[in-house]
DRENDO-1510 file (C-alpha; in Angstrom, 1 decimal, always signed):
<recs>
REC; n; res; u; v; w
REC; 1; UNK; +0.5; -0.2; +0.1 .
REC; 2; UNK; +1.6; +3.2; -1.0 .
REC; 3; UNK; +0.2; +6.6; +0.7 .
REC; 4; UNK; +0.9; +10.2; -0.7 .
REC; 5; UNK; +1.4; +12.0; +2.4 .
REC; 6; UNK; +0.6; +15.4; +0.9 .
REC; 7; UNK; -2.9; +14.1; +0.3 .
REC; 8; UNK; -4.2; +13.6; +3.9 .
REC; 9; UNK; -5.2; +16.1; +6.6 .
REC; 10; UNK; -1.8; +17.5; +9.4 .
REC; 11; UNK; -2.7; +14.2; +11.8 .
REC; 12; UNK; -3.8; +10.6; +11.1 .
REC; 13; UNK; -4.8; +7.4; +12.3 .
REC; 14; UNK; -2.9; +4.2; +10.7 .
REC; 15; UNK; -4.5; +0.9; +10.3 .
REC; 16; UNK; -6.8; -1.3; +12.7 .
REC; 17; UNK; -5.2; -2.5; +15.3 .
REC; 18; UNK; -6.3; -5.6; +16.5 .
REC; 19; UNK; -5.4; -6.4; +20.3 .
REC; 20; UNK; -7.3; -7.9; +22.6 .
REC; 21; UNK; -8.5; -5.4; +25.6 .
REC; 22; UNK; -11.2; -6.4; +27.1 .
REC; 23; UNK; -12.9; -6.8; +23.3 .
REC; 24; UNK; -11.9; -3.0; +22.6 .
REC; 25; UNK; -10.6; -2.2; +19.1 .
REC; 26; UNK; -7.4; -0.2; +19.8 .
REC; 27; UNK; -5.9; +2.3; +16.9 .
REC; 28; UNK; -2.5; +3.8; +17.2 .
REC; 29; UNK; -2.3; +7.5; +16.3 .
REC; 30; UNK; +0.4; +9.4; +14.2 .
REC; 31; UNK; +1.1; +12.9; +13.4 .
REC; 32; UNK; +2.8; +14.0; +10.4 .
REC; 33; UNK; +3.2; +17.2; +8.6 .
REC; 34; UNK; +3.8; +19.2; +5.4 .
REC; 35; UNK; +6.6; +19.3; +4.1 .
REC; 36; UNK; +7.2; +23.4; +3.8 .
REC; 37; UNK; +7.7; +24.7; +0.4 .
REC; 38; UNK; +10.9; +26.4; +0.4 .
REC; 39; UNK; +10.4; +30.4; -0.9 .
REC; 40; UNK; +11.8; +31.2; -4.7 .
REC; 41; UNK; +15.4; +32.7; -4.6 .
REC; 42; UNK; +17.6; +33.2; -7.4 .
REC; 43; UNK; +19.1; +30.9; -8.7 .
REC; 44; UNK; +22.7; +32.4; -7.6 .
REC; 45; UNK; +21.7; +31.5; -3.7 .
REC; 46; UNK; +22.9; +28.2; -4.2 .
REC; 47; UNK; +25.9; +28.1; -6.0 .
REC; 48; UNK; +28.7; +29.0; -4.0 .
REC; 49; UNK; +31.0; +30.2; -6.8 .
REC; 50; UNK; +28.5; +33.0; -8.1 .
REC; 51; UNK; +28.8; +35.5; -4.4 .
REC; 52; UNK; +33.0; +34.9; -4.8 .
REC; 53; UNK; +32.8; +36.3; -8.9 .
REC; 54; UNK; +30.9; +39.3; -7.8 .
REC; 55; UNK; +33.3; +40.0; -4.6 .
REC; 56; UNK; +36.2; +40.2; -6.7 .
REC; 57; UNK; +35.3; +40.7; -10.7 .
REC; 58; UNK; +35.9; +44.6; -10.1 .
REC; 59; UNK; +40.0; +43.5; -9.1 .
REC; 60; UNK; +40.7; +41.5; -12.3 .
REC; 61; UNK; +41.8; +43.2; -15.4 .
REC; 62; UNK; +42.4; +42.0; -19.0 .
REC; 63; UNK; +45.9; +42.9; -20.9 .
REC; 64; UNK; +46.7; +43.7; -24.5 .
REC; 65; UNK; +49.6; +44.8; -25.7 .
REC; 66; UNK; +51.4; +45.6; -29.1 .
REC; 67; UNK; +54.4; +43.6; -29.3 .
REC; 68; UNK; +58.4; +44.0; -30.3 .
REC; 69; UNK; +60.1; +41.2; -32.1 .
REC; 70; UNK; +61.4; +38.2; -30.5 .
REC; 71; UNK; +64.0; +36.1; -31.2 .
REC; 72; UNK; +63.4; +32.8; -32.7 .
REC; 73; UNK; +64.4; +30.9; -29.9 .
REC; 74; UNK; +62.8; +32.6; -27.4 .
REC; 75; UNK; +59.6; +33.0; -29.9 .
REC; 76; UNK; +59.7; +29.0; -29.6 .
REC; 77; UNK; +59.7; +28.4; -26.5 .
REC; 78; UNK; +56.8; +31.0; -25.5 .
REC; 79; UNK; +55.2; +28.7; -28.0 .
REC; 80; UNK; +55.2; +25.8; -26.0 .
REC; 81; UNK; +54.8; +27.2; -22.7 .
REC; 82; UNK; +52.5; +29.8; -23.7 .
REC; 83; UNK; +50.3; +29.1; -26.1 .
REC; 84; UNK; +48.9; +32.4; -26.4 .
REC; 85; UNK; +51.5; +33.6; -28.6 .
REC; 86; UNK; +50.9; +31.7; -32.4 .
REC; 87; UNK; +53.4; +31.3; -34.8 .
REC; 88; UNK; +53.2; +34.1; -36.9 .
REC; 89; UNK; +54.9; +37.5; -36.0 .
REC; 90; UNK; +53.7; +38.9; -32.5 .
REC; 91; UNK; +51.5; +41.6; -33.3 .
REC; 92; UNK; +49.5; +41.7; -30.5 .
REC; 93; UNK; +49.2; +39.7; -26.9 .
REC; 94; UNK; +46.7; +38.7; -24.5 .
REC; 95; UNK; +46.4; +38.3; -20.7 .
REC; 96; UNK; +45.1; +38.7; -17.4 .
REC; 97; UNK; +46.4; +40.5; -14.4 .
REC; 98; UNK; +44.8; +42.1; -10.8 .
REC; 99; UNK; +44.9; +45.2; -8.6 .
REC; 100; UNK; +47.0; +44.6; -5.8 .
REC; 101; UNK; +47.3; +48.2; -5.2 .
REC; 102; UNK; +44.7; +51.0; -4.5 .
REC; 103; UNK; +47.1; +53.3; -6.3 .
REC; 104; UNK; +46.0; +51.2; -9.6 .
REC; 105; UNK; +49.5; +48.7; -8.9 .
REC; 106; UNK; +49.0; +44.9; -10.9 .
REC; 107; UNK; +50.1; +42.2; -10.6 .
REC; 108; UNK; +50.7; +39.4; -14.2 .
REC; 109; UNK; +52.9; +37.2; -15.7 .
REC; 110; UNK; +56.5; +39.1; -17.0 .
REC; 111; UNK; +55.9; +36.9; -20.1 .
REC; 112; UNK; +52.6; +38.4; -21.0 .
REC; 113; UNK; +54.4; +42.3; -21.3 .
REC; 114; UNK; +58.1; +40.8; -22.3 .
REC; 115; UNK; +58.9; +43.6; -25.1 .
REC; 116; UNK; +55.4; +44.9; -25.3 .
REC; 117; UNK; +55.9; +48.2; -27.0 .
REC; 118; UNK; +52.7; +49.3; -25.7 .
REC; 119; UNK; +50.6; +48.0; -23.2 .
REC; 120; UNK; +46.3; +48.4; -22.1 .
REC; 121; UNK; +44.1; +47.8; -19.6 .
REC; 122; UNK; +40.7; +47.3; -19.6 .
REC; 123; UNK; +38.6; +47.0; -16.5 .
REC; 124; UNK; +35.4; +45.6; -15.2 .
REC; 125; UNK; +33.5; +48.4; -16.5 .
REC; 126; UNK; +34.5; +48.3; -19.6 .
REC; 127; UNK; +37.7; +51.0; -19.3 .
REC; 128; UNK; +40.5; +50.5; -21.1 .
REC; 129; UNK; +43.6; +52.9; -19.1 .
REC; 130; UNK; +47.2; +52.8; -20.1 .
REC; 131; UNK; +49.8; +50.6; -17.9 .
REC; 132; UNK; +53.5; +51.2; -17.9 .
REC; 133; UNK; +56.6; +48.3; -16.8 .
REC; 134; UNK; +57.4; +49.1; -12.7 .
REC; 135; UNK; +59.0; +46.5; -12.7 .
REC; 136; UNK; +59.7; +42.7; -13.8 .
REC; 137; UNK; +61.7; +39.6; -13.2 .
REC; 138; UNK; +61.8; +37.8; -16.2 .
REC; 139; UNK; +63.8; +35.1; -14.2 .
REC; 140; UNK; +60.2; +34.3; -12.4 .
REC; 141; UNK; +57.6; +35.4; -14.5 .
REC; 142; UNK; +56.6; +38.3; -12.8 .
REC; 143; UNK; +55.7; +42.1; -13.3 .
REC; 144; UNK; +54.2; +44.3; -12.2 .
REC; 145; UNK; +52.2; +47.4; -13.5 .
REC; 146; UNK; +50.5; +50.6; -12.7 .
REC; 147; UNK; +47.7; +52.2; -14.7 .
REC; 148; UNK; +47.8; +55.6; -15.6 .
REC; 149; UNK; +44.4; +56.4; -13.9 .
REC; 150; UNK; +43.2; +59.2; -11.3 .
REC; 151; UNK; +41.0; +56.7; -9.6 .
REC; 152; UNK; +41.6; +54.5; -6.7 .
REC; 153; UNK; +41.2; +50.9; -7.8 .
REC; 154; UNK; +39.5; +47.5; -5.6 .
REC; 155; UNK; +42.4; +45.7; -5.0 .
REC; 156; UNK; +42.2; +41.6; -4.2 .
REC; 157; UNK; +43.0; +40.5; -1.6 .
REC; 158; UNK; +46.4; +38.4; -1.0 .
REC; 159; UNK; +45.7; +34.6; +0.6 .
REC; 160; UNK; +48.1; +32.1; +1.4 .
REC; 161; UNK; +49.0; +29.5; -0.7 .
REC; 162; UNK; +51.0; +27.6; +1.8 .
REC; 163; UNK; +48.2; +27.4; +3.9 .
REC; 164; UNK; +46.0; +26.5; +0.7 .
REC; 165; UNK; +44.9; +23.0; +0.4 .
REC; 166; UNK; +44.9; +20.1; -1.8 .
REC; 167; UNK; +41.3; +19.0; -2.5 .
REC; 168; UNK; +40.1; +22.7; -2.0 .
REC; 169; UNK; +38.0; +24.2; -4.9 .
REC; 170; UNK; +40.0; +27.4; -6.6 .
REC; 171; UNK; +38.5; +30.1; -9.3 .
REC; 172; UNK; +39.8; +30.7; -12.2 .
REC; 173; UNK; +39.0; +34.0; -14.0 .
REC; 174; UNK; +41.1; +36.0; -16.7 .
REC; 175; UNK; +40.9; +37.0; -20.5 .
REC; 176; UNK; +41.6; +33.9; -22.5 .
REC; 177; UNK; +41.9; +34.6; -26.6 .
REC; 178; UNK; +40.5; +38.0; -25.5 .
REC; 179; UNK; +37.5; +37.2; -24.1 .
REC; 180; UNK; +37.7; +39.1; -20.9 .
REC; 181; UNK; +36.7; +38.1; -17.9 .
REC; 182; UNK; +35.9; +34.7; -18.3 .
REC; 183; UNK; +35.1; +32.6; -15.2 .
REC; 184; UNK; +36.2; +28.9; -14.2 .
REC; 185; UNK; +36.6; +26.7; -11.1 .
REC; 186; UNK; +38.2; +23.6; -9.9 .
REC; 187; UNK; +40.5; +22.0; -7.3 .
REC; 188; UNK; +43.9; +22.1; -6.5 .
REC; 189; UNK; +45.4; +18.9; -7.9 .
REC; 190; UNK; +49.2; +19.4; -6.2 .
REC; 191; UNK; +51.2; +22.0; -4.9 .
REC; 192; UNK; +55.1; +23.1; -4.1 .
REC; 193; UNK; +55.9; +22.1; -7.0 .
REC; 194; UNK; +59.1; +22.8; -8.5 .
REC; 195; UNK; +59.6; +23.5; -12.0 .
REC; 196; UNK; +61.9; +25.6; -14.1 .
REC; 197; UNK; +62.0; +25.8; -18.0 .
REC; 198; UNK; +64.6; +27.5; -20.0 .
REC; 199; UNK; +65.8; +30.5; -18.1 .
REC; 200; UNK; +62.1; +30.5; -15.8 .
REC; 201; UNK; +62.3; +29.3; -12.5 .
REC; 202; UNK; +59.1; +28.9; -10.5 .
REC; 203; UNK; +59.7; +27.8; -7.1 .
REC; 204; UNK; +56.3; +27.8; -5.6 .
REC; 205; UNK; +54.1; +26.0; -8.4 .
REC; 206; UNK; +50.4; +25.1; -7.9 .
REC; 207; UNK; +48.7; +22.7; -9.6 .
REC; 208; UNK; +45.1; +22.8; -10.1 .
REC; 209; UNK; +42.6; +21.4; -13.1 .
REC; 210; UNK; +40.1; +24.5; -13.4 .
REC; 211; UNK; +41.2; +25.5; -16.6 .
REC; 212; UNK; +44.1; +28.5; -17.4 .
REC; 213; UNK; +43.7; +28.6; -21.4 .
REC; 214; UNK; +45.9; +30.9; -23.6 .
REC; 215; UNK; +45.4; +34.4; -22.5 .
REC; 216; UNK; +44.3; +33.2; -18.6 .
REC; 217; UNK; +48.5; +33.9; -17.7 .
REC; 218; UNK; +49.3; +36.5; -15.0 .
REC; 219; UNK; +45.2; +36.2; -13.8 .
REC; 220; UNK; +44.4; +35.6; -10.2 .
REC; 221; UNK; +44.1; +31.5; -8.7 .
REC; 222; UNK; +41.4; +32.4; -6.3 .
REC; 223; UNK; +40.0; +30.4; -2.7 .
REC; 224; UNK; +36.9; +30.5; -1.3 .
REC; 225; UNK; +37.5; +33.6; +0.4 .
REC; 226; UNK; +37.8; +35.8; -2.7 .
REC; 227; UNK; +41.8; +35.8; -1.6 .
REC; 228; UNK; +44.8; +35.5; -4.4 .
REC; 229; UNK; +46.5; +32.3; -3.8 .
REC; 230; UNK; +48.0; +32.6; -7.2 .
REC; 231; UNK; +48.7; +33.6; -10.4 .
REC; 232; UNK; +48.0; +31.8; -13.0 .
REC; 233; UNK; +51.5; +31.2; -15.3 .
REC; 234; UNK; +51.0; +28.7; -17.6 .
REC; 235; UNK; +49.5; +24.8; -19.1 .
REC; 236; UNK; +51.4; +22.1; -21.2 .
REC; 237; UNK; +49.6; +22.5; -24.2 .
REC; 238; UNK; +49.8; +18.6; -25.3 .
REC; 239; UNK; +47.7; +18.3; -22.3 .
REC; 240; UNK; +44.5; +18.1; -20.6 .
REC; 241; UNK; +43.9; +19.5; -17.2 .
REC; 242; UNK; +46.8; +20.7; -16.6 .
REC; 243; UNK; +47.2; +24.4; -15.4 .
REC; 244; UNK; +50.1; +26.0; -13.2 .
REC; 245; UNK; +50.0; +28.7; -11.0 .
REC; 246; UNK; +52.6; +30.3; -9.2 .
REC; 247; UNK; +52.0; +30.4; -5.4 .
REC; 248; UNK; +51.5; +34.0; -3.9 .
REC; 249; UNK; +53.6; +33.8; -1.5 .
REC; 250; UNK; +56.5; +33.6; -3.3 .
REC; 251; UNK; +55.6; +36.4; -4.9 .
REC; 252; UNK; +55.1; +38.6; -1.8 .
REC; 253; UNK; +58.1; +39.2; -0.8 .
REC; 254; UNK; +59.6; +40.0; -4.1 .
REC; 255; UNK; +56.9; +42.9; -5.3 .
REC; 256; UNK; +56.7; +44.5; -1.4 .
REC; 257; UNK; +59.7; +47.1; -2.2 .
REC; 258; UNK; +57.9; +48.3; -5.5 .
REC; 259; UNK; +54.2; +49.2; -4.0 .
REC; 260; UNK; +53.7; +52.8; -2.8 .
</recs>
């Protein structure tokens, strides 16, 4: 026998229990309640990623460069590690970055602005600002830019890569193939992977399966607290699901003296 509870009253009696108690029929009473209807809420209320993206999106910029020519050897290395650079003579490059100081200071990957003649950053509101290089470290693939703007910008809080744990959720936001403010999610797959490729040394690399597509380089890898725990650096072109970010702890000490 099957009962549809929603069609019954608030309380009811079950089937008769035939017991010998002075010839009287005994019924066992039970009570149940209709489930309360859930109030209609925006879909975002049930998605844990949406509030984080909303919190950080104004701190992330898309970077476009007008490039100078590169040597063939350097171009071949960049083509393997950073597929955002195609095999044709480079004219424009795309990358990502994020605000680290209200005065318009941006953190990005050095290979994004390598030998750039002009650098522009597009903000979340669509405004495009010219940028200049404050400092760059080619060996560690880090660069600090400053936007030419009078308005203060919201910096992205810097978390701790040493406290991040394998298996935790992370979000990557960047400018893949010029499609600015694209969001991907995944988990930390591994930590503390030192990598040396050509003349670049990555001391503290976070491996993630969050899609880091061409053009994401320089963008943040964000934890669920809305903090940057890494800077997206490179992918292995011939493999799927292998993205790498530089741990933010190894970046902090290098950039501190170049900020106001």
